N, C-alpha and C positions, 0 to 999 in steps of 0.2 A: 748376343751382345748385350742383352738386357737382364741376363740371369743374375748378375751381381749388383744391379741397380738398387740403391737404398731408397726406400719410400720415406720421404720426410714426415715428421710428426706435425700434423696440422692441428689448429685450435679446435676446429669443428668436425665432428664425426662424419658429416655428409661429404666434406672435402676428402676425407680419407677413403670413403667408399668410392667416390668418383675416380680418384687417382689409382686406387687398387684395380678397378675395372679396366682403366686405361692401360696399365702395365701388363695386365693379363692379355689384353687384346694385342699388344705389341708382340707377345710371344707367339701368337697364333696367326695373325694376319696383319701385315704392315699396313695395307691399304685401309682395311677396316679400322685400324688403330687411329689413323689420321682423321677419318670421318668421326670416330667416337671422340677424339680429342677436341675437335672443333665444337662438338655438342657440349662437352664438359666445360670448355672455356665459356661458352654462352651461358651455361647454367651458373658458373662461378661469377661471371660479370653480373648476372641478374641478382645473385645472392648478395654480392658486395654492394651493388647499387641500392639494394633494398635493406641494407644492414640495420638502419634505424628502426624500420617497422618490424623487422624480425628479431630484434635484439633480445626480447624476453625468451623467445624460443631457443635462440642460440645460446643464451646464457644458461638456460635450464639444461640444454644438451651438454654444456661444458662442465656442469657439476656432476661429480661421480664419486665413487668410493675413494678415489685418490684425493679429491678435494675435501671429502669428509675427514680423511686422515690428517690432512694439513690443518684443517680447522681445529681438530682435537689436539693436535700437537701444539698449536698456537695457544689453545686454552691451557694446556699443561704448563706452558712456559710462563703463564701469568700466576701460577700457583707457587707461592713462596714457601709455604710450609705444608708438608703432607705427613703428618705424624704416624700414620699407619702404613705409609709407603704403598698405598693402593695404586697409584699411577705408575708404578715401576714397570708394569706390563705394557704400557703405552710406548711402543718402539716402532720406529720407521720401518724396520725390517719385517714386521708382521702386519696382518690385516687387522683393522680396527674392530672387525666383527668378533675377534678373539680377545679383545681387551676387556679387562675387569670393568664392570659397571656400564658396559656399552652393549646395546642390542641392535641387531640388524634384521631387516625382513629377508625372507628367503627368496622372493621373486627377483627383486632388483639388487639385492646385496648392498643396501644403503642403510646408514645409521638412522634408526627410528626412535631410539630411547637412550637417554643419558641420565643415570641415577647416581649422583654423588652425595646423596643426603647423609647427614650424620657423621661425616668423616673428619670434622674439625679442620677442614682445609682453610688456609689463609692465603689471601691474594685478591685479585680482581677478576671480573668476568671479561674475557676477551671478546672484542667485537666480531672476531671471526666466527663466533658461534652462529652468526647469521647465515653462514654458508652450508649449514646442515639442513639442506632444503627438504629432506624427507622426515625431519624430526617431528615426532608426535608428542613426546613427553620429555620435559626438562625438569629434573628434580635436583635442586641445589640447596635445599633447606638444611638448617642446623649445621652451618659452617661458620666461618669468620670472614666471609667475603666483604670487601669494602669497595668504595668507588660507586659509580652510577650504573644504572641499568643501561646496557648498550642500545642505541637506537636500532642497530642491525637486527635485534630480535624481531622487529616488525617484519623482517623478510621471511620468517618461518611461517609460511601460509598454512602448513599442515598441522601446526602445533595445536594440541588439544589441552594439554596440562602444562602449566608453568607455575612452579613452586620455588620461590626464593626466600621463603620465610625464615625467621630466626638467623639473620645475619647482621651485618652492619652497613647495609647499602644506604647510600645517601643520594641527595639530589631529588628532582621531581620524578613523577611517573611519566615516562616518555609517551608522547602522542602516537608514536609509531606502533605501539601495542594494539592500537585500534585496527591495524591491518591484519592482525591474527584473527580472522573472522571465524575460525573454527574452534576458538578457545571455549572450553567447557569449565575449566578451573583456572582461576588466577588468584594465587595466594602470595601476598607480599608482606604478611604480618611480621611484627617484631623486628623492624629495621629502624632506620633513621631517615626515612623518606620524608621530604618536606614539600611545601607548596600546596596548591589546591588540588582537589580531585577533578581530573578532566571530565567534563560532561560528555566528551566524545566516547568515553568507555561504554556509553549506552548503545553504541552501534554494534557491540558484540552480542548479537541476538541469540547466540547459542550458549551464552554464559549461564552456568548453573550455580557455581560457587565463586563468590567474590569476597576475599578477605584482605582488608587493608588496615586492620587494627594494629595497635601498638607502634605507631609511627608519630611523626610530627606534622601531620597533615592539618591544614587550616582552611579557612573559608567555610562554605556551607555545603550541605549534602545536596548533590545535583538531583533536582526533581525528575530529570530525564531518566534516572535509573528505573522509574516506574514503567518504562517502555521495554525493559528486559523481562518479558513475560516468562521466560524459562527459568528465572532466578529461583533457586532453592535456599541458598544461604547468603546473607549479607552481613558481614562483620566489619564494622567501622569503629569499634570501641578503642578507648585509650588513645585519643588524638586531641587536637585543639579545635575541633569543629564547633561552629556556633550556629546561631539562627534557629529556625523552626524545623521540626520534623516534617518533611513533605507530605501533604495530605494525599497526594497522588499515589503514595505507596499502597493505598488500599486496593489498587488494581493488580497488585502482585499476588494473584490468586493461588500460585504454587509455592509461595514462600513458606518455609518451615522454620528457619532459624534467622532471627533478627536481633543483632546486638549493637546497640548504640551507646553503651555505657562509657562513663568517664570521659565526657566531653564538656562543652559549654553550651549545650542546647537549651533553648528557652521556650516559653510558651507552654502549651498543653499537648498531650498526646492526641493526635487527630482521631476522632471517632471512627474514621474509616479503617484505622489499623485494627480495630477490634472486630472488623468484618472479615479478616483474613483467617478463615476457619481452618486453614491448613497449618497454622502456626503451632509449632511444638516448643520452641524456645523464644521467649520475648524478654529482653533485658534493656532497660533504659536507665540503669543506676548511675549515680554520681553525675548528675546534671543540675540544671536549675529549672526543672519542669514543675508546673503548678497544676491546679485543678483537681477534680475528684476522679477517682477510679470508678468506672461504671459498676454498679452492683451486679449486673448480669454478665460481667466479663467472662466468667466461667462457662456460661451458656453459649456465648458467641464464639468462644475459642475452646471447643470441646476436646481438642487433641493436646492441649497444653500440658507439658511436663515440667517446664521450668519458667517461673514467673519472678522477675527481679526488678523491683521498682525502688530499691534502697536509695538513700541519701539524695532526696529531692525535697520538694515543698508541697507534696500532695496532701490534700485535705480530705475531709469526709470520713468514712468509716471503712473497716476491712470488708471487702466484698464477700457477701455470704456465698455466692455461687462458686467461689474458689474452693470451698470445702465440699463441693459436690463433684469435683474432678477426681474420680476414684483412682486414676493412674498418675496423678501429679506427683512429682518427686521433690520439687523445691518451691517454696513460697517465701519470698523475701521482700519485706516492706519496711525495714528498719530505717531510722533517722528521717522521719517525715513529720507531718503534723496531723496524723490520723487520731481520731477521737472515738468515743463509744466503747462498746464491749467486744470481747472476742465472740464472734458469732458461733452458733452451734454447728455441728457437722464434722468436727475434727476426727470423730470416730469413723468417718467414711474414707479415710486416706491410708489404705494399707501399704501403699508404695512410697509414702512420704519419707524423705531422707533429711530434709532441712526445713525448719520452720523458724523464721526470724522476723519478729515484729518489734524488736527492741527500739528504744528511744523514740517513742511516740507519746501520745497522751491517752493510751488505752486504760480504761478503768475497770475496777471490780471492788466489791465491798463485802464485809462480813466474813464469818468463819468459812463460808463456802466460796469465797472469792477466787480461789485458785483451783477449784474442782474441775475446771475445763481441762487441766493437765491430765486428769484421769482418762479423758477420751482418747488421748494419744497412745494408750496402751496397745491399740490395734495396729499402730504404725511400727511394725516389727523391724523395719529397716532404718528407723530414725537414728541419725548420728550427730545431729546438731540442733539444739533447741535454745532459742534466745528470746526471753520476754523482758529483759532488763530495761531500766530507764523509763518506766511507765508509772502509772498510778494504781497499780494492782495491790490489793489488800487481802490479808488473810494468812493463815498458816500453810506451810507446805504440807500437802496431803500425804498420808502414810503410803498411798498408792504410788508415790514417786518411784519407789523401788521396783515397780512392775513395768516401768518403761523399757524400751528396747534394750536388749543386752549389747547392742551395737553403739549405744549412745556414748559419744566421746566428749562433747562439749555441752555444758549446761550453764546458761547465764540467767540468773535470777536477781542480780544486783540492782540497786537503785529503785526499789519499790517501797511498799509499805507492809512488807511481810513481817509477821510476828510469830511468836511461839518458838518451839525448839526445832532443831534439825532432826528429822525422823531417822531412827536407827535403820529403817529399811533401805536407806541410801546405799548401804553396803552391797546391795545386789547389783548396782551399776558398775560391774567389774571392769568394763572397758573405758570408764570415764578417765579422760586425760586432763580435763579442765572443769573445775567447779568454782563458780563465782556467786556468792550470796552477799557480797559487800553492800554497805549503805542501805541497811534495812533496820528492823527492830527485833531481830532474832535474839532470843535470850537463852538462858540455861547454859549448860556446859557443852563443850565440843564433844560430840559422841565418839567414843573409842572406835566405833564401827568404821569411821572414816579411814582408820588405819588399814582396813581390808581392801581399800581401793588401790591396789598395788600398781596400777598403771597410771596413777595420777601424776601429772607433771606440774600443774598449777593449782594452788589452793588459795582462794581469796575469800576471807571472812571479815574483812575490815569494816570498821564503823558500824558495829552492832552493839548489843548489850550482853554479849557473851561473858559468862562468869566462870569461876573455878580455875583450875590449873590447866596448863597445856598438857594433854595426855601423852604419856610416853609412847603410846601406840602409834603416834604419828611418825615415829622413827622407822616404822616399817615401809614408809613411802620412799623407797630408795631411788625412784625415778624422778623425784620431785625437783623441779627447776626453780619454781617461785612459790614462796609462802608469805602471805600477808595477813597477819592477825591484828593489825594495828587498830587503835582507837576502840578498844573494848574495855572490859573490866576484869581482865585476867590477873590472877595473883600467883604467888609462889615463884619458884626459881625456874630458870630455863632448863628443859630436859637435856641430860647428857646424851640421850639417844639421837640428838641432832647430828652427832658425828656420822650417822649413817647416810646423811644427805650428801653423798659424794658427787652428785650432779647439780647441786644447788647453785644458782647464779644470783639470786636475790632473796633477802630475808628482811621482813619488816615486822617488828614486834613493838613498835613505838606506841606511846600514849596508852599504856596499860598501868598495872600496879605491880609489876614484876619486881622481886627483890632478890637479895643474895648477890653473889658475884657472877661475873660472866664466865661460864665454863670454858676451860682451856680448849675443849673440843671444838668450840666455835672457831677458834683461831687456826684450826687445822684444815678448815674447809677451803682448800686452794682453788676449788671450782668457782667460788664466789667472784664474779666479774662485774657485777652491776652495783648492788646495794647491800650494806649491812646497817640497818637502822634500829637501834635500841633506845632511842631518845625518849625522854619524858616518862621514865619509870622511877623506881626506887632502888636502882642497882647500886651496890656498894663494892668495896674492895678496890684493889689496884689492878693495873694491866700487867700481865706477865710478859716476860721476854719473848714468849712463844708467839706474840702477835705477828712476827715476821712471816708466818704462814699465809697471811692474806696478801700475797704479793700481786694478785691479779685484780683486786677489787678497785672499783672506780669511785665509789662514794661510801663514806663511813660517817655515821652520826651517833655519838655517845652523849649528846648534850642533855641538859636538864635531868641529871641523875645525882648520885652522891659518891661518885668515884673519887678515890684518893690516890696518894702516892705520886711518884714522878712518871713522866711520859717516857717509856723505854726508847733507848737509842735505836733499837731494831725497827722502829717505825719507818726508818729511812729505806727499808727493803720493800715498802709498798710502792713499787715503781709505776704501777698503773693508776695510782690515786689521782683523782681530779678534785674531789671535794671532801674536806675533813672538818667536822663539827664536834668540838669537845667542850663547848662553852657551858657555863653554869654547872660546874662540878666543884670539886675541892682538890684538883690537881695542884701539886707543888713542885718545887725544884726548878731546874732550868728548862728553857726551850731546847729540845734536842737539835743540835747543829745538823744532824743527819737529815732533817726535813728539807734542807736545801738541796738534797740529792734527788728529791721527788720532782723531776723536771716538769711534769705535766700538771702540777698542782695549780688549780684555778681559785679555789676558796679555802682559806684556813681560818677557822674561828676558835680561838683559845680564850675568849673573853670570860670575865666573871669567874676566875679561879684564884689560886694563891701562888701563881707562878712568879718566880723571882729571878734575879740575875739580869744580865744584859741580853739584848736581842742579838742573836748570832749573825755575824756578817755573812755567813753562808746562805742566809735567806735571800740575800741580794741576787742569787742565781735563779730564783723562781721567776723566770721571764714570762710564764703563762699566767701569773697571778693576777686575778681580777679583784679580789677582796682579801685583805688581811686584817682581822679584828683581834687585837691584843688588849683591848680596853679592860679596865677594872681588874688589874692584877697588881703585883708589887715589883714591876720592872724598874730598872734604873739604868743610868748611863745615857749614852747618846744614841739617837735614832740613826740607823744606817742610812746612807745617802745614795748609794749606787744601785744599779740594776732595778729591781722591782720597786725600790724606794724612791726612785726619781719621780714617779707619779703619786703624789701624796693623796690624790682623790681616792686611792685604793686602800689607804691605811687608816685604821682606827686605833688610837692609843690613849684616848682620854681615860682618866681615872687611874693613871700611874703617876703618883705624885713625885717620884724620884726620877722620872724619865723626862729628858729635855731634848729640844730640837737642836740647840747649838750653844749660844753664848752663855746662857745662865749656868749650864752644867760646867762650862769651862771656868767661869768665875768662881763657882762654889768649890771646884776642885783645887783652885789655886789661891783660895782665900782672899780674893779681891772683891771689892764692892764698887760696882760700876753704877752710875746713875740709871735707875730703872727707866726713866724717860728715854734716855739714850738707847738702852737695850731694846725697849719695845718698838721705838721708831725704826731702828735698824732691822730688828727681827721681822717687823711687819712688812717692810720693803722687800726683804729677802723672800718672805712668804709670797708676796704678789708675783715676784719674779719667777717663782716655780709653780705658777698656776694656782696660787692661793692655798695657804696652810689650812684654811677653813674646810678644805675638802677632807681633812682628817675627821672632822665632826659631821660630815655630810650624812643626813638622815637622822641625826640626833634631835631629840625634842628641844625646842627653843631656837634652833638654828634653821628650821624649815621655813621657807618663804610662804606667805599666805596663799599664793595662787596654786601651790601644790595640793592644798586641801580641797581645791575646786576641780581637781582632776587634770590640771595642765601638766604637760611633759616637762622633765628637768631641762633647764636652760642656763645660759651664761648669766642672765640677769638673776636667776635663782642663786647661783654661786656668789654673785656680788652681794646679795642680801646676807647669806650665811657668813661671808667674810666680814661684813659690817658688824654683825652681832658679835663675832669673835673680837673685833677691834674694841668694841665697847666693853666687852668682858675683861680684856687685858688691862684697860685703863681704870675701870671702876672696881675691879676685884670681885665682882659679883657674877655668878653664872646666870644665864637667862632662866634657869629653873629655880633660882633662889626662892626661899619661902616667902620673901617680902613681895614677890610678884604674883599677885592674885587679884581677883575681882576686877579684871580689865586692865590692871597696871602691869606693864611689861618693862623690860630693861630699856627699851627704846623710848617709851613715854616718860620714864623716870629721868633719863638723860636729857630729853627734850625740855622737861620742866625746869632744868637748871642751866640750860645752855642759852647764851654763852656767859651771862653775867655772873652766875653763881656756880660755876663748874666745880669749885672746891667742895660743894656739898655732895657731889657724886663721884669725884675722883678717889681712887684707892688711897686710904690714909697712909699706907706705907710709901706710896709714890710721893705724896706731899711731904712726908718726913724726909725722904731722900733729897728732895729739892731743898729743904731747909738746911740739911746737913752740909750741902755744898754751896750755900749762899755766900759764905765768907771766904771760899777758896777761889783765888784769882785764876787758878788753872782752868776753871770751868766757866761755862757761860752764865750770864746773869739770870736771876729768877724771873725777870720779866720775859726774857726770851723763852724760858722753859714754860711759863704760863701761856705764851703765845703758841708754843708748840702743842700744848695740851688742847687749846681751842681748835687748832688746825686738825689734829688727829681725830678728836671727837666729832668735829664737823664732817670729816670724811666718813666716819662711822655712821652718822645720821643720814648723810646723803646716799649711802649704800643701802639703807634699810627703809626707804620710802615704800609704802604699801603698793603703789602702782609700779609694775616692772618697767613701764615705758619711761617713768620719771626718775628712775634710779641713776646714780652716777655711773659713768663708764669706768671700767677697770683701768684703762690706760690713763684717764684723767686722775683717778684716785692715786695711782702710782706716782704721777708727776707731782701731785700735792704733797704726798708723803716724802718724796725726795727733796722737795723745796723745804719742808719743815726740818728734815734732817740737816740739809746744808746750812740753813739759818741757825740751827741749834749748835752745830759743831764748829761753826766759823769762829775762830779764836779772836780775842781783841788784838789790835794792831801791836800792842806792846807785850803780847804774851809769848813766853818762851816755852815751847812744847816739852812735856815730859815724855821723852822718847820711849821709855819702858811701858808707860800706860797706853800711849797711842799705838804702839806696836802690838800690845796685847789686844786692844779693841779691834785693830785691823785683822789680826790673826783669827780672832773668834768669829769675825764676820765672814771669813772665808770657809768656815766649817759647815 
């Protein structure tokens, strides 16, 4: 009768065992079955009554391969993007031990390893990951996981390796991680984890590798980490950690790799750190650390392979003992305050790959000053050498060509190097970067540089190099950047530059180059940063082929002798942000196509012979920060919309035929309007648009005195400039007029006549216009015009007081000008208005 009885699925395996035994007994002997049943019930009652105390055991017993499968399927459900479709094998119908990137142990058939590294998965980490109770290794690095680290990971008591580096994980480090007492490796690098580093992590006594670098961690470094005696690697670089380096770290006697770079650490490096003789890698770069580096650091850290103390405030000298570490691979101490000489011993470093002591105050002198470089010939693996930004003197030794054939970067700039560039440099065939800028190097550029066919950057700026640019440079077909600026180069630009098909920046400015710009230069479509040919003696016109520079961001042709019109094809420079063509002899109109260069921020066409009107199309340059069209032959009206709404960005002085509004209107219509009326109305309009004086901002005579003392531009400074302009308009004299010398300025000149003798300083043409209208009843009386002059000049003087705090407020100035206008324009009671004239004035005021 019990053959077809279905045994129910119970939660705990022990229940299943008891019931199975019971049903077996029923089949064999009914009496014994009842006895056994009573015992089973007793056991069950005991188990249920003791559930709370036995819960961990029962829970562990309840986790199985089935629950592993459910946990992994839950994990899969949180993955939004699986570009390689790796998780397609994860199906409910199969065992997880057969799934891709999942490993099980053979004894218990439980999941012990999950490796999803480098799959570019997108999603979040499911909290059900905590049910993989046998998991020993969880590798999720190099994906695009977001969200927080689940607290449930703390349930993985067998976990040995946890790597979630190179994702976009946010939130704090969960305290539950401290329950993973078997962890040997914890790697959370390159995420967006924030908050403080929990001190409780020091309870992970088996931890060997702790990597938390490349996050947004703040606070201080927990001194309790010194209690993790098993620690081999501690990587906390690239965070926002502050405070001191814990002195207790000296107790980490097994530590091999310590990286605290790119934080906000202060103080000095504890001397105890130099006692960790096991250290192989020591980096504290890019902090605010001070003090001297012990001269015996190499003796105390004999296993050191990488030493990085760059970008701090270390003082003292280069430790001699570092040059005794025959196995060291990298010595980096750039950007500090180190003094003295390069110590001997560089010839003892056969494994050296990088030597960087740039930007300190290291000295040498005389013709032998750079001979220490010869010692590096023994460093056959050297690929990076930087001694730039120091006080090193002497010629480059001919032996430079005997340095490592692996050398890729050579920085010698910013020293006191003189003499010629040795021809032996051609032997450095792997060189990708050569920088000898800002020295006293002379003679010609050696043609042998053309043999450095792997060269990508050539910097020879600010030297005394003479002669022509060798055609041999055209062989450098991998060149990205060439900077030969600020030398004494002559001749024309080589046409072989057409070979620079990977060039992104070229700077030949401040030389003596002549001739026209080769058309080949305009075919370099790879140029995306800079084309700077300014301050030379270049002649000729720009060809229509300039449209080839469609990707360049900055072009500077200023201070040359270029002629002709600016080609319309310049509008094809869609990536252009800065264009300088000032101080040439360009003529013709401003190309309207410049308005199509939407990203243009600076346009300087000043000091040329450009004529015609300003194209309205330039109003579309919404990104414009500076437009300088001064000192040309422009005429007509200044555009008012778009980029021209903010006059502080516009410079148009020195264009005698160019007007803001009313004067141009009157000249075009043959009408003579009282200058006093025009100036007052124009001045008020100028104030209303944040002051017309911004047009002259930065020009000599308009700059407030406090700017000369280093103060930042301010509203009160704008008020001063506006006041100077107001005085100029009414006196007819520029602040740079030849009469203003020996301490006399336009301000002091007006003050000397104000208010009783203002006729002595007012523009004679203005006085004449007042006399012309004295007998005309349609206009206001000369007394009122005289009062208007006093009011306006008074505003100008109140705006130009030396002390910024005592200058007039712009709002008050506007009100005084409005009052002067209203008083001036108020007609007599018996006056009948001339509708045509008043309509004309009103219309012009609106322009």
